[in-house]
N, CA, C, O and CB atoms as a CASP TS submission, in Angstrom:
PFRMAT TS
TARGET T0000
AUTHOR 0000-0000-0000
METHOD Language model
MODEL 1
PARENT N/A
ATOM      1  N   UNK     1      -9.723  49.690 -63.882  1.00  0.00           N
ATOM      2  CA  UNK     1     -11.116  49.408 -64.054  1.00  0.00           C
ATOM      3  C   UNK     1     -11.361  48.528 -65.261  1.00  0.00           C
ATOM      4  O   UNK     1     -10.428  48.016 -65.879  1.00  0.00           O
ATOM      5  CB  UNK     1     -11.884  50.679 -64.173  1.00  0.00           C
ATOM      6  N   UNK     2     -12.624  48.362 -65.583  1.00  0.00           N
ATOM      7  CA  UNK     2     -13.021  47.496 -66.688  1.00  0.00           C
ATOM      8  C   UNK     2     -12.642  48.093 -68.040  1.00  0.00           C
ATOM      9  O   UNK     2     -12.492  47.359 -69.016  1.00  0.00           O
ATOM     10  CB  UNK     2     -14.517  47.237 -66.637  1.00  0.00           C
ATOM     11  N   UNK     3     -12.486  49.409 -68.110  1.00  0.00           N
ATOM     12  CA  UNK     3     -12.196  50.058 -69.384  1.00  0.00           C
ATOM     13  C   UNK     3     -10.701  50.259 -69.609  1.00  0.00           C
ATOM     14  O   UNK     3     -10.304  50.956 -70.543  1.00  0.00           O
ATOM     15  CB  UNK     3     -12.903  51.389 -69.455  1.00  0.00           C
ATOM     16  N   UNK     4      -9.866  49.654 -68.761  1.00  0.00           N
ATOM     17  CA  UNK     4      -8.423  49.805 -68.940  1.00  0.00           C
ATOM     18  C   UNK     4      -7.993  49.206 -70.276  1.00  0.00           C
ATOM     19  O   UNK     4      -8.498  48.168 -70.704  1.00  0.00           O
ATOM     20  CB  UNK     4      -7.656  49.135 -67.777  1.00  0.00           C
ATOM     21  N   UNK     5      -7.055  49.883 -70.918  1.00  0.00           N
ATOM     22  CA  UNK     5      -6.559  49.418 -72.216  1.00  0.00           C
ATOM     23  C   UNK     5      -5.583  48.269 -72.004  1.00  0.00           C
ATOM     24  O   UNK     5      -4.663  48.361 -71.192  1.00  0.00           O
ATOM     25  CB  UNK     5      -5.879  50.575 -73.002  1.00  0.00           C
ATOM     26  N   UNK     6      -5.797  47.190 -72.743  1.00  0.00           N
ATOM     27  CA  UNK     6      -4.886  46.049 -72.677  1.00  0.00           C
ATOM     28  C   UNK     6      -4.176  45.917 -74.012  1.00  0.00           C
ATOM     29  O   UNK     6      -4.761  46.191 -75.060  1.00  0.00           O
ATOM     30  CB  UNK     6      -5.646  44.737 -72.319  1.00  0.00           C
ATOM     31  N   UNK     7      -2.938  45.504 -73.980  1.00  0.00           N
ATOM     32  CA  UNK     7      -2.186  45.306 -75.214  1.00  0.00           C
ATOM     33  C   UNK     7      -1.480  46.573 -75.649  1.00  0.00           C
ATOM     34  O   UNK     7      -1.528  47.600 -74.972  1.00  0.00           O
ATOM     35  CB  UNK     7      -3.101  44.824 -76.317  1.00  0.00           C
ATOM     36  N   UNK     8      -0.821  46.479 -76.803  1.00  0.00           N
ATOM     37  CA  UNK     8      -0.040  47.607 -77.285  1.00  0.00           C
ATOM     38  C   UNK     8      -0.944  48.664 -77.913  1.00  0.00           C
ATOM     39  O   UNK     8      -2.046  48.373 -78.378  1.00  0.00           O
ATOM     40  CB  UNK     8       1.008  47.137 -78.294  1.00  0.00           C
ATOM     41  N   UNK     9      -0.449  49.886 -77.913  1.00  0.00           N
ATOM     42  CA  UNK     9      -1.179  50.988 -78.522  1.00  0.00           C
ATOM     43  C   UNK     9      -1.089  50.863 -80.034  1.00  0.00           C
ATOM     44  O   UNK     9      -0.014  50.606 -80.577  1.00  0.00           O
ATOM     45  CB  UNK     9      -0.629  52.356 -78.046  1.00  0.00           C
ATOM     46  N   UNK    10      -2.201  51.044 -80.707  1.00  0.00           N
ATOM     47  CA  UNK    10      -2.222  50.969 -82.167  1.00  0.00           C
ATOM     48  C   UNK    10      -1.771  52.308 -82.736  1.00  0.00           C
ATOM     49  O   UNK    10      -2.197  53.368 -82.278  1.00  0.00           O
ATOM     50  CB  UNK    10      -3.642  50.595 -82.691  1.00  0.00           C
ATOM     51  N   UNK    11      -0.900  52.242 -83.743  1.00  0.00           N
ATOM     52  CA  UNK    11      -0.336  53.454 -84.333  1.00  0.00           C
ATOM     53  C   UNK    11      -0.629  53.470 -85.831  1.00  0.00           C
ATOM     54  O   UNK    11      -1.055  52.471 -86.411  1.00  0.00           O
ATOM     55  CB  UNK    11       1.195  53.541 -84.069  1.00  0.00           C
ATOM     56  N   UNK    12      -0.389  54.626 -86.437  1.00  0.00           N
ATOM     57  CA  UNK    12      -0.532  54.745 -87.884  1.00  0.00           C
ATOM     58  C   UNK    12       0.555  53.931 -88.576  1.00  0.00           C
ATOM     59  O   UNK    12       1.665  53.790 -88.062  1.00  0.00           O
ATOM     60  CB  UNK    12      -0.468  56.227 -88.325  1.00  0.00           C
ATOM     61  N   UNK    13       0.222  53.405 -89.738  1.00  0.00           N
ATOM     62  CA  UNK    13       1.142  52.546 -90.488  1.00  0.00           C
ATOM     63  C   UNK    13       2.482  53.239 -90.747  1.00  0.00           C
ATOM     64  O   UNK    13       3.536  52.614 -90.628  1.00  0.00           O
ATOM     65  CB  UNK    13       0.507  52.130 -91.815  1.00  0.00           C
ATOM     66  N   UNK    14       2.445  54.520 -91.097  1.00  0.00           N
ATOM     67  CA  UNK    14       3.674  55.222 -91.454  1.00  0.00           C
ATOM     68  C   UNK    14       4.544  55.553 -90.241  1.00  0.00           C
ATOM     69  O   UNK    14       5.696  55.957 -90.402  1.00  0.00           O
ATOM     70  CB  UNK    14       3.336  56.490 -92.193  1.00  0.00           C
ATOM     71  N   UNK    15       4.010  55.388 -89.039  1.00  0.00           N
ATOM     72  CA  UNK    15       4.811  55.640 -87.842  1.00  0.00           C
ATOM     73  C   UNK    15       5.689  54.442 -87.492  1.00  0.00           C
ATOM     74  O   UNK    15       6.783  54.614 -86.954  1.00  0.00           O
ATOM     75  CB  UNK    15       3.904  55.981 -86.664  1.00  0.00           C
ATOM     76  N   UNK    16       5.223  53.236 -87.792  1.00  0.00           N
ATOM     77  CA  UNK    16       6.004  52.020 -87.563  1.00  0.00           C
ATOM     78  C   UNK    16       5.825  51.084 -88.757  1.00  0.00           C
ATOM     79  O   UNK    16       5.139  50.068 -88.642  1.00  0.00           O
ATOM     80  CB  UNK    16       5.572  51.315 -86.234  1.00  0.00           C
ATOM     81  N   UNK    17       6.429  51.408 -89.899  1.00  0.00           N
ATOM     82  CA  UNK    17       6.174  50.616 -91.111  1.00  0.00           C
ATOM     83  C   UNK    17       6.669  49.173 -91.039  1.00  0.00           C
ATOM     84  O   UNK    17       6.182  48.326 -91.788  1.00  0.00           O
ATOM     85  CB  UNK    17       6.814  51.285 -92.282  1.00  0.00           C
ATOM     86  N   UNK    18       7.618  48.876 -90.162  1.00  0.00           N
ATOM     87  CA  UNK    18       8.169  47.520 -90.084  1.00  0.00           C
ATOM     88  C   UNK    18       7.527  46.678 -88.994  1.00  0.00           C
ATOM     89  O   UNK    18       7.971  45.558 -88.742  1.00  0.00           O
ATOM     90  CB  UNK    18       9.652  47.584 -89.853  1.00  0.00           C
ATOM     91  N   UNK    19       6.488  47.197 -88.339  1.00  0.00           N
ATOM     92  CA  UNK    19       5.849  46.465 -87.249  1.00  0.00           C
ATOM     93  C   UNK    19       4.335  46.430 -87.463  1.00  0.00           C
ATOM     94  O   UNK    19       3.605  47.157 -86.790  1.00  0.00           O
ATOM     95  CB  UNK    19       6.191  47.109 -85.880  1.00  0.00           C
ATOM     96  N   UNK    20       3.849  45.591 -88.399  1.00  0.00           N
ATOM     97  CA  UNK    20       2.415  45.588 -88.712  1.00  0.00           C
ATOM     98  C   UNK    20       1.527  45.158 -87.554  1.00  0.00           C
ATOM     99  O   UNK    20       0.328  45.433 -87.574  1.00  0.00           O
ATOM    100  CB  UNK    20       2.160  44.688 -89.874  1.00  0.00           C
ATOM    101  N   UNK    21       2.072  44.499 -86.557  1.00  0.00           N
ATOM    102  CA  UNK    21       1.275  44.099 -85.405  1.00  0.00           C
ATOM    103  C   UNK    21       0.777  45.281 -84.593  1.00  0.00           C
ATOM    104  O   UNK    21      -0.204  45.160 -83.859  1.00  0.00           O
ATOM    105  CB  UNK    21       2.075  43.190 -84.524  1.00  0.00           C
ATOM    106  N   UNK    22       1.436  46.413 -84.714  1.00  0.00           N
ATOM    107  CA  UNK    22       1.037  47.611 -83.964  1.00  0.00           C
ATOM    108  C   UNK    22       0.206  48.583 -84.797  1.00  0.00           C
ATOM    109  O   UNK    22      -0.197  49.632 -84.293  1.00  0.00           O
ATOM    110  CB  UNK    22       2.267  48.323 -83.442  1.00  0.00           C
ATOM    111  N   UNK    23      -0.058  48.257 -86.057  1.00  0.00           N
ATOM    112  CA  UNK    23      -0.828  49.157 -86.913  1.00  0.00           C
ATOM    113  C   UNK    23      -2.289  49.158 -86.516  1.00  0.00           C
ATOM    114  O   UNK    23      -2.803  48.192 -85.952  1.00  0.00           O
ATOM    115  CB  UNK    23      -0.685  48.761 -88.380  1.00  0.00           C
ATOM    116  N   UNK    24      -2.952  50.277 -86.825  1.00  0.00           N
ATOM    117  CA  UNK    24      -4.405  50.328 -86.676  1.00  0.00           C
ATOM    118  C   UNK    24      -5.009  49.336 -87.662  1.00  0.00           C
ATOM    119  O   UNK    24      -4.456  49.100 -88.736  1.00  0.00           O
ATOM    120  CB  UNK    24      -4.961  51.780 -86.917  1.00  0.00           C
ATOM    121  N   UNK    25      -6.147  48.758 -87.288  1.00  0.00           N
ATOM    122  CA  UNK    25      -6.735  47.692 -88.104  1.00  0.00           C
ATOM    123  C   UNK    25      -7.027  48.146 -89.532  1.00  0.00           C
ATOM    124  O   UNK    25      -6.769  47.407 -90.482  1.00  0.00           O
ATOM    125  CB  UNK    25      -8.014  47.193 -87.459  1.00  0.00           C
ATOM    126  N   UNK    26      -7.565  49.362 -89.688  1.00  0.00           N
ATOM    127  CA  UNK    26      -7.915  49.815 -91.032  1.00  0.00           C
ATOM    128  C   UNK    26      -6.675  50.028 -91.894  1.00  0.00           C
ATOM    129  O   UNK    26      -6.733  49.840 -93.110  1.00  0.00           O
ATOM    130  CB  UNK    26      -8.724  51.105 -90.957  1.00  0.00           C
ATOM    131  N   UNK    27      -5.555  50.418 -91.286  1.00  0.00           N
ATOM    132  CA  UNK    27      -4.317  50.583 -92.045  1.00  0.00           C
ATOM    133  C   UNK    27      -3.792  49.222 -92.489  1.00  0.00           C
ATOM    134  O   UNK    27      -3.284  49.075 -93.601  1.00  0.00           O
ATOM    135  CB  UNK    27      -3.254  51.325 -91.204  1.00  0.00           C
ATOM    136  N   UNK    28      -3.917  48.232 -91.615  1.00  0.00           N
ATOM    137  CA  UNK    28      -3.482  46.875 -91.954  1.00  0.00           C
ATOM    138  C   UNK    28      -4.308  46.327 -93.118  1.00  0.00           C
ATOM    139  O   UNK    28      -3.764  45.719 -94.041  1.00  0.00           O
ATOM    140  CB  UNK    28      -3.600  45.943 -90.724  1.00  0.00           C
ATOM    141  N   UNK    29      -5.621  46.544 -93.070  1.00  0.00           N
ATOM    142  CA  UNK    29      -6.509  46.039 -94.123  1.00  0.00           C
ATOM    143  C   UNK    29      -6.185  46.709 -95.456  1.00  0.00           C
ATOM    144  O   UNK    29      -6.062  46.028 -96.474  1.00  0.00           O
ATOM    145  CB  UNK    29      -7.991  46.278 -93.750  1.00  0.00           C
ATOM    146  N   UNK    30      -6.047  48.030 -95.460  1.00  0.00           N
ATOM    147  CA  UNK    30      -5.754  48.744 -96.706  1.00  0.00           C
ATOM    148  C   UNK    30      -4.402  48.334 -97.289  1.00  0.00           C
ATOM    149  O   UNK    30      -4.268  48.174 -98.502  1.00  0.00           O
ATOM    150  CB  UNK    30      -5.778  50.253 -96.468  1.00  0.00           C
ATOM    151  N   UNK    31      -3.408  48.166 -96.427  1.00  0.00           N
ATOM    152  CA  UNK    31      -2.087  47.746 -96.892  1.00  0.00           C
ATOM    153  C   UNK    31      -2.132  46.338 -97.463  1.00  0.00           C
ATOM    154  O   UNK    31      -1.515  46.060 -98.491  1.00  0.00           O
ATOM    155  CB  UNK    31      -1.071  47.817 -95.752  1.00  0.00           C
ATOM    156  N   UNK    32      -2.860  45.452 -96.800  1.00  0.00           N
ATOM    157  CA  UNK    32      -2.984  44.072 -97.285  1.00  0.00           C
ATOM    158  C   UNK    32      -3.680  44.026 -98.639  1.00  0.00           C
ATOM    159  O   UNK    32      -3.248  43.305 -99.539  1.00  0.00           O
ATOM    160  CB  UNK    32      -3.752  43.214 -96.271  1.00  0.00           C
ATOM    161  N   UNK    33      -4.761  44.795 -98.785  1.00  0.00           N
ATOM    162  CA  UNK    33      -5.472  44.824-100.063  1.00  0.00           C
ATOM    163  C   UNK    33      -4.589  45.388-101.177  1.00  0.00           C
ATOM    164  O   UNK    33      -4.597  44.884-102.300  1.00  0.00           O
ATOM    165  CB  UNK    33      -6.754  45.655 -99.939  1.00  0.00           C
ATOM    166  N   UNK    34      -3.836  46.427-100.862  1.00  0.00           N
ATOM    167  CA  UNK    34      -2.943  47.014-101.864  1.00  0.00           C
ATOM    168  C   UNK    34      -1.862  46.018-102.269  1.00  0.00           C
ATOM    169  O   UNK    34      -1.511  45.918-103.445  1.00  0.00           O
ATOM    170  CB  UNK    34      -2.301  48.306-101.327  1.00  0.00           C
ATOM    171  N   UNK    35      -1.338  45.285-101.296  1.00  0.00           N
ATOM    172  CA  UNK    35      -0.299  44.295-101.580  1.00  0.00           C
ATOM    173  C   UNK    35      -0.839  43.189-102.489  1.00  0.00           C
ATOM    174  O   UNK    35      -0.201  42.828-103.478  1.00  0.00           O
ATOM    175  CB  UNK    35       0.241  43.692-100.269  1.00  0.00           C
ATOM    176  N   UNK    36      -2.019  42.652-102.150  1.00  0.00           N
ATOM    177  CA  UNK    36      -2.602  41.588-102.973  1.00  0.00           C
ATOM    178  C   UNK    36      -2.936  42.103-104.369  1.00  0.00           C
ATOM    179  O   UNK    36      -2.750  41.390-105.356  1.00  0.00           O
ATOM    180  CB  UNK    36      -3.866  41.019-102.305  1.00  0.00           C
ATOM    181  N   UNK    37      -3.425  43.333-104.455  1.00  0.00           N
ATOM    182  CA  UNK    37      -3.704  43.919-105.764  1.00  0.00           C
ATOM    183  C   UNK    37      -2.449  44.017-106.615  1.00  0.00           C
ATOM    184  O   UNK    37      -2.477  43.715-107.808  1.00  0.00           O
ATOM    185  CB  UNK    37      -4.326  45.295-105.603  1.00  0.00           C
ATOM    186  N   UNK    38      -1.347  44.439-106.004  1.00  0.00           N
ATOM    187  CA  UNK    38      -0.083  44.550-106.734  1.00  0.00           C
ATOM    188  C   UNK    38       0.422  43.180-107.174  1.00  0.00           C
ATOM    189  O   UNK    38       0.939  43.037-108.282  1.00  0.00           O
ATOM    190  CB  UNK    38       0.974  45.244-105.870  1.00  0.00           C
ATOM    191  N   UNK    39       0.276  42.180-106.321  1.00  0.00           N
ATOM    192  CA  UNK    39       0.715  40.822-106.667  1.00  0.00           C
ATOM    193  C   UNK    39      -0.105  40.277-107.831  1.00  0.00           C
ATOM    194  O   UNK    39       0.450  39.716-108.776  1.00  0.00           O
ATOM    195  CB  UNK    39       0.597  39.883-105.446  1.00  0.00           C
ATOM    196  N   UNK    40      -1.418  40.437-107.765  1.00  0.00           N
ATOM    197  CA  UNK    40      -2.291  39.924-108.828  1.00  0.00           C
ATOM    198  C   UNK    40      -2.038  40.673-110.137  1.00  0.00           C
ATOM    199  O   UNK    40      -1.954  40.057-111.199  1.00  0.00           O
ATOM    200  CB  UNK    40      -3.779  40.049-108.419  1.00  0.00           C
ATOM    201  N   UNK    41      -1.919  41.991-110.062  1.00  0.00           N
ATOM    202  CA  UNK    41      -1.659  42.791-111.260  1.00  0.00           C
ATOM    203  C   UNK    41      -0.321  42.393-111.891  1.00  0.00           C
ATOM    204  O   UNK    41      -0.226  42.218-113.106  1.00  0.00           O
ATOM    205  CB  UNK    41      -1.663  44.299-110.916  1.00  0.00           C
ATOM    206  N   UNK    42       0.705  42.255-111.058  1.00  0.00           N
ATOM    207  CA  UNK    42       2.018  41.850-111.562  1.00  0.00           C
ATOM    208  C   UNK    42       1.987  40.474-112.188  1.00  0.00           C
ATOM    209  O   UNK    42       2.598  40.245-113.232  1.00  0.00           O
ATOM    210  CB  UNK    42       3.037  41.876-110.451  1.00  0.00           C
ATOM    211  N   UNK    43       1.279  39.554-111.552  1.00  0.00           N
ATOM    212  CA  UNK    43       1.160  38.203-112.097  1.00  0.00           C
ATOM    213  C   UNK    43       0.461  38.189-113.438  1.00  0.00           C
ATOM    214  O   UNK    43       0.865  37.465-114.348  1.00  0.00           O
ATOM    215  CB  UNK    43       0.418  37.312-111.132  1.00  0.00           C
ATOM    216  N   UNK    44      -0.585  38.986-113.566  1.00  0.00           N
ATOM    217  CA  UNK    44      -1.293  39.059-114.846  1.00  0.00           C
ATOM    218  C   UNK    44      -0.415  39.678-115.927  1.00  0.00           C
ATOM    219  O   UNK    44      -0.442  39.245-117.080  1.00  0.00           O
ATOM    220  CB  UNK    44      -2.585  39.866-114.694  1.00  0.00           C
ATOM    221  N   UNK    45       0.361  40.689-115.554  1.00  0.00           N
ATOM    222  CA  UNK    45       1.243  41.327-116.525  1.00  0.00           C
ATOM    223  C   UNK    45       2.328  40.360-116.986  1.00  0.00           C
ATOM    224  O   UNK    45       2.666  40.324-118.169  1.00  0.00           O
ATOM    225  CB  UNK    45       1.875  42.590-115.927  1.00  0.00           C
ATOM    226  N   UNK    46       2.871  39.582-116.066  1.00  0.00           N
ATOM    227  CA  UNK    46       3.965  38.675-116.404  1.00  0.00           C
ATOM    228  C   UNK    46       3.460  37.441-117.141  1.00  0.00           C
ATOM    229  O   UNK    46       4.038  37.042-118.151  1.00  0.00           O
ATOM    230  CB  UNK    46       4.714  38.258-115.144  1.00  0.00           C
ATOM    231  N   UNK    47       2.385  36.835-116.640  1.00  0.00           N
ATOM    232  CA  UNK    47       1.954  35.542-117.169  1.00  0.00           C
ATOM    233  C   UNK    47       0.724  35.603-118.070  1.00  0.00           C
ATOM    234  O   UNK    47       0.473  34.656-118.816  1.00  0.00           O
ATOM    235  CB  UNK    47       1.678  34.621-116.040  1.00  0.00           C
ATOM    236  N   UNK    48      -0.042  36.675-118.025  1.00  0.00           N
ATOM    237  CA  UNK    48      -1.300  36.681-118.760  1.00  0.00           C
ATOM    238  C   UNK    48      -1.438  37.765-119.792  1.00  0.00           C
ATOM    239  O   UNK    48      -2.533  37.998-120.303  1.00  0.00           O
ATOM    240  CB  UNK    48      -2.401  36.796-117.826  1.00  0.00           C
ATOM    241  N   UNK    49      -0.345  38.438-120.111  1.00  0.00           N
ATOM    242  CA  UNK    49      -0.428  39.523-121.075  1.00  0.00           C
ATOM    243  C   UNK    49      -0.631  39.005-122.483  1.00  0.00           C
ATOM    244  O   UNK    49      -0.640  37.798-122.725  1.00  0.00           O
ATOM    245  CB  UNK    49       0.816  40.374-121.015  1.00  0.00           C
ATOM    246  N   UNK    50      -0.793  39.941-123.409  1.00  0.00           N
ATOM    247  CA  UNK    50      -0.940  39.546-124.811  1.00  0.00           C
ATOM    248  C   UNK    50       0.372  38.928-125.280  1.00  0.00           C
ATOM    249  O   UNK    50       1.449  39.498-125.103  1.00  0.00           O
ATOM    250  CB  UNK    50      -1.335  40.768-125.709  1.00  0.00           C
ATOM    251  N   UNK    51       0.256  37.765-125.873  1.00  0.00           N
ATOM    252  CA  UNK    51       1.449  37.071-126.340  1.00  0.00           C
ATOM    253  C   UNK    51       1.504  37.148-127.856  1.00  0.00           C
ATOM    254  O   UNK    51       0.471  37.137-128.525  1.00  0.00           O
ATOM    255  CB  UNK    51       1.463  35.595-125.861  1.00  0.00           C
ATOM    256  N   UNK    52       2.713  37.225-128.392  1.00  0.00           N
ATOM    257  CA  UNK    52       2.875  37.227-129.843  1.00  0.00           C
ATOM    258  C   UNK    52       2.820  35.791-130.322  1.00  0.00           C
ATOM    259  O   UNK    52       3.806  35.056-130.260  1.00  0.00           O
ATOM    260  CB  UNK    52       4.212  37.913-130.273  1.00  0.00           C
ATOM    261  N   UNK    53       1.662  35.410-130.795  1.00  0.00           N
ATOM    262  CA  UNK    53       1.472  34.055-131.298  1.00  0.00           C
ATOM    263  C   UNK    53       1.014  34.171-132.743  1.00  0.00           C
ATOM    264  O   UNK    53       0.031  34.845-133.051  1.00  0.00           O
ATOM    265  CB  UNK    53       0.437  33.248-130.429  1.00  0.00           C
ATOM    266  N   UNK    54       1.736  33.508-133.609  1.00  0.00           N
ATOM    267  CA  UNK    54       1.323  33.525-135.019  1.00  0.00           C
ATOM    268  C   UNK    54       0.074  32.677-135.171  1.00  0.00           C
ATOM    269  O   UNK    54       0.001  31.546-134.692  1.00  0.00           O
ATOM    270  CB  UNK    54       2.461  33.003-135.954  1.00  0.00           C
ATOM    271  N   UNK    55      -0.889  33.245-135.841  1.00  0.00           N
ATOM    272  CA  UNK    55      -2.111  32.486-136.101  1.00  0.00           C
ATOM    273  C   UNK    55      -1.969  31.759-137.430  1.00  0.00           C
ATOM    274  O   UNK    55      -1.032  32.009-138.188  1.00  0.00           O
ATOM    275  CB  UNK    55      -3.359  33.414-136.111  1.00  0.00           C
ATOM    276  N   UNK    56      -2.894  30.871-137.702  1.00  0.00           N
ATOM    277  CA  UNK    56      -2.875  30.162-138.982  1.00  0.00           C
ATOM    278  C   UNK    56      -3.049  31.136-140.138  1.00  0.00           C
ATOM    279  O   UNK    56      -2.445  30.967-141.197  1.00  0.00           O
ATOM    280  CB  UNK    56      -3.972  29.090-139.022  1.00  0.00           C
ATOM    281  N   UNK    57      -3.868  32.145-139.935  1.00  0.00           N
ATOM    282  CA  UNK    57      -4.090  33.131-140.992  1.00  0.00           C
ATOM    283  C   UNK    57      -2.792  33.859-141.328  1.00  0.00           C
ATOM    284  O   UNK    57      -2.491  34.080-142.501  1.00  0.00           O
ATOM    285  CB  UNK    57      -5.172  34.141-140.570  1.00  0.00           C
ATOM    286  N   UNK    58      -2.030  34.228-140.319  1.00  0.00           N
ATOM    287  CA  UNK    58      -0.756  34.909-140.553  1.00  0.00           C
ATOM    288  C   UNK    58       0.197  33.993-141.311  1.00  0.00           C
ATOM    289  O   UNK    58       0.926  34.453-142.190  1.00  0.00           O
ATOM    290  CB  UNK    58      -0.123  35.358-139.216  1.00  0.00           C
ATOM    291  N   UNK    59       0.202  32.709-140.984  1.00  0.00           N
ATOM    292  CA  UNK    59       1.057  31.750-141.689  1.00  0.00           C
ATOM    293  C   UNK    59       0.644  31.622-143.150  1.00  0.00           C
ATOM    294  O   UNK    59       1.499  31.566-144.033  1.00  0.00           O
ATOM    295  CB  UNK    59       1.003  30.378-141.006  1.00  0.00           C
ATOM    296  N   UNK    60      -0.656  31.576-143.409  1.00  0.00           N
ATOM    297  CA  UNK    60      -1.156  31.456-144.781  1.00  0.00           C
ATOM    298  C   UNK    60      -0.795  32.693-145.584  1.00  0.00           C
ATOM    299  O   UNK    60      -0.364  32.582-146.732  1.00  0.00           O
ATOM    300  CB  UNK    60      -2.681  31.241-144.791  1.00  0.00           C
ATOM    301  N   UNK    61      -0.965  33.870-144.996  1.00  0.00           N
ATOM    302  CA  UNK    61      -0.635  35.121-145.690  1.00  0.00           C
ATOM    303  C   UNK    61       0.856  35.161-145.995  1.00  0.00           C
ATOM    304  O   UNK    61       1.256  35.555-147.091  1.00  0.00           O
ATOM    305  CB  UNK    61      -1.048  36.354-144.842  1.00  0.00           C
ATOM    306  N   UNK    62       1.672  34.761-145.043  1.00  0.00           N
ATOM    307  CA  UNK    62       3.119  34.761-145.238  1.00  0.00           C
ATOM    308  C   UNK    62       3.512  33.763-146.335  1.00  0.00           C
ATOM    309  O   UNK    62       4.334  34.078-147.196  1.00  0.00           O
ATOM    310  CB  UNK    62       3.842  34.420-143.915  1.00  0.00           C
ATOM    311  N   UNK    63       2.936  32.580-146.303  1.00  0.00           N
ATOM    312  CA  UNK    63       3.231  31.561-147.308  1.00  0.00           C
ATOM    313  C   UNK    63       2.788  32.020-148.695  1.00  0.00           C
ATOM    314  O   UNK    63       3.499  31.804-149.677  1.00  0.00           O
ATOM    315  CB  UNK    63       2.545  30.236-146.945  1.00  0.00           C
ATOM    316  N   UNK    64       1.620  32.649-148.780  1.00  0.00           N
ATOM    317  CA  UNK    64       1.113  33.156-150.055  1.00  0.00           C
ATOM    318  C   UNK    64       2.039  34.232-150.606  1.00  0.00           C
ATOM    319  O   UNK    64       2.319  34.252-151.804  1.00  0.00           O
ATOM    320  CB  UNK    64      -0.313  33.712-149.888  1.00  0.00           C
ATOM    321  N   UNK    65       2.510  35.115-149.757  1.00  0.00           N
ATOM    322  CA  UNK    65       3.415  36.181-150.185  1.00  0.00           C
ATOM    323  C   UNK    65       4.714  35.589-150.715  1.00  0.00           C
ATOM    324  O   UNK    65       5.261  36.085-151.700  1.00  0.00           O
ATOM    325  CB  UNK    65       3.704  37.151-149.025  1.00  0.00           C
ATOM    326  N   UNK    66       5.210  34.545-150.080  1.00  0.00           N
ATOM    327  CA  UNK    66       6.444  33.904-150.527  1.00  0.00           C
ATOM    328  C   UNK    66       6.225  33.230-151.881  1.00  0.00           C
ATOM    329  O   UNK    66       7.081  33.309-152.762  1.00  0.00           O
ATOM    330  CB  UNK    66       6.935  32.874-149.482  1.00  0.00           C
ATOM    331  N   UNK    67       5.085  32.571-152.046  1.00  0.00           N
ATOM    332  CA  UNK    67       4.802  31.861-153.296  1.00  0.00           C
ATOM    333  C   UNK    67       4.594  32.834-154.458  1.00  0.00           C
ATOM    334  O   UNK    67       4.945  32.513-155.593  1.00  0.00           O
ATOM    335  CB  UNK    67       3.564  30.971-153.131  1.00  0.00           C
ATOM    336  N   UNK    68       4.033  34.011-154.197  1.00  0.00           N
ATOM    337  CA  UNK    68       3.767  34.973-155.259  1.00  0.00           C
ATOM    338  C   UNK    68       5.009  35.755-155.666  1.00  0.00           C
ATOM    339  O   UNK    68       5.040  36.335-156.752  1.00  0.00           O
ATOM    340  CB  UNK    68       2.687  35.929-154.825  1.00  0.00           C
ATOM    341  N   UNK    69       6.008  35.781-154.837  1.00  0.00           N
ATOM    342  CA  UNK    69       7.193  36.580-155.169  1.00  0.00           C
ATOM    343  C   UNK    69       8.209  35.801-155.975  1.00  0.00           C
ATOM    344  O   UNK    69       9.258  36.338-156.330  1.00  0.00           O
ATOM    345  CB  UNK    69       7.842  37.095-153.912  1.00  0.00           C
TER
END
């Protein structure tokens, strides 16, 4: 009839973790969002974290300490 199911049956992500084409749509969306979040977070940690950069003030303080000693 008109209500016959076409295509593969959708399953939970953890039932077929290596076959995302068969996942339920909401599981695919959540997994994709988690993946992108991890990629962005990792990229920020690697490339955008606090860097140890000497400022001019630190150089002046260091130079002053050397001159006074």
